[in-house]
Phi, psi and omega in degrees: 000317181299324182291325179297316184294322178293321176298319179295323182287327182286335187295140177292144177273179187288331178296323177298311177303315179298316180296325181292312177292327177296312178309315181292314182302312183288338174286323181278317183280142182271074180275151177292159179299334179276326183286317191299318179295328180288322180290318179307309183295322178300313182291325177294317178290332179292318177299320176293325184295317179292313184297306189264342178274320187238352181061035178281152187246345180205155179298334181293347180268356182289125178249163179309327184297318181290325175300310188292324179298321181285319179303318181265002184296138178285172181282175183296335177271005174094005185279126175296144181290148177283171177301315178303320177291311186301322181289329175295314179295323176298312180300323178293319179292324176299322175297318176301311188281334173297314178291325179297325174291320177295332179271000178077019184275325179226166176253332184238184179229097184289357182274344187298316189269008177276119184262140181231162180297150179296149178283137181263136180266349180287146182294152177295139185279152179288151175287148173281164179298322177296317176301318184296323173301316176298317174301317175304313182293324182291339185273351179270092184293320181202189187283343186241332185289135176240017183304318183259330186288326182295300176309323183291320180294324174291325177295321176298335180268016178086357181295133178270175186290338174286340186257322188304319184285353178262357183279133183240168182298331180287348176279345184278136173234078186296330178302323180253008176062048179215170181219137179277116182260126189282347179086178185210192177291337181250002181212148181278151175293151185187167171278131176251133182277120181287143167283163180303320176298311182300319179296318177301318175300318183284327169299318173304316187290317180297313184298319186289337177242043189300336184281349186279153180283170187294336182269009181291143181291139186282315195236354184236119186269348187257195186231029186285174178285177184306316184294320184288324172301311180293323176294322180293321181288317180296327177292326181292320180290321178293326181293321176297314177300324175289319180297330180271010179055046184247350184286355173292344177268112182302339180267002171261118182219172184310324181291350174296333182286315177294325179298321174303315179298321182294316176299323179304315181291319177303311182294329178284327187250332187073013183236126178290328181291326176295319182293321175300317182292319182296324178277354184072021181273146187268355185225130178294318178298319178298319177299317179299317175297317184301325185251013177059045179258125174267102190293352176275354182288107186300327182293325181284322178294333182269355186290000000 
């Protein structure tokens, strides 16, 4: 009996097996500097999910039901994952189990049979004005918190989830109701015009954190890498959309907020190039697709 106990204690746990396969996978796969930390974090969370959520002791015990539960698991705030997030989780687990088979840790791959909704290639549709008002109310958790309202306010000024976490108090020009958006790999730097509602949220944030220095971040409290920052902002926007009960529409995504802002500029100016500049987009066709504007629509051209 003592020998059995000693053997059990010596046997590697599921966390050790996941870590071993993860190290091998990351050493072999040529992942980008942005993707590697995210994949590493996903695999670590998967190991903890299996160990503490299902009390599994080895990867050989993992079944498709366990994999699907992880892939579809909501965030800590209860927001359901997007299709893109679920697909990233599944592809990461396939990498894990492929490597684990090569190492002789497992024989099969329980992630193969997990089915997910199809990926949509259509651009996110713009929110309507009525939907935007519902989202504004949904972002106000209480009378003091700006955790959701500030990211939403910056999104109304055209900032994307890749840009929101990098914006600082020093980027604000509240006198003129605007914010300097630094751009990203897909968007040019620009001034974003705050809505009246958005300006009020940022004033609340500045007043509430009056002791902070001018270079403090507006919407991201951590010190994570680019991917974790972007994920944090996307999650904040998605949480607001979920609170507003809009995530049931597959065409409503975080990009729907910036698309609303682009439509707003187009309606105010009648010029697609003005909307493209406001969104930081380098292509008029790309801007038209982003806001679901059909340039052949005679009614809009004559407006």
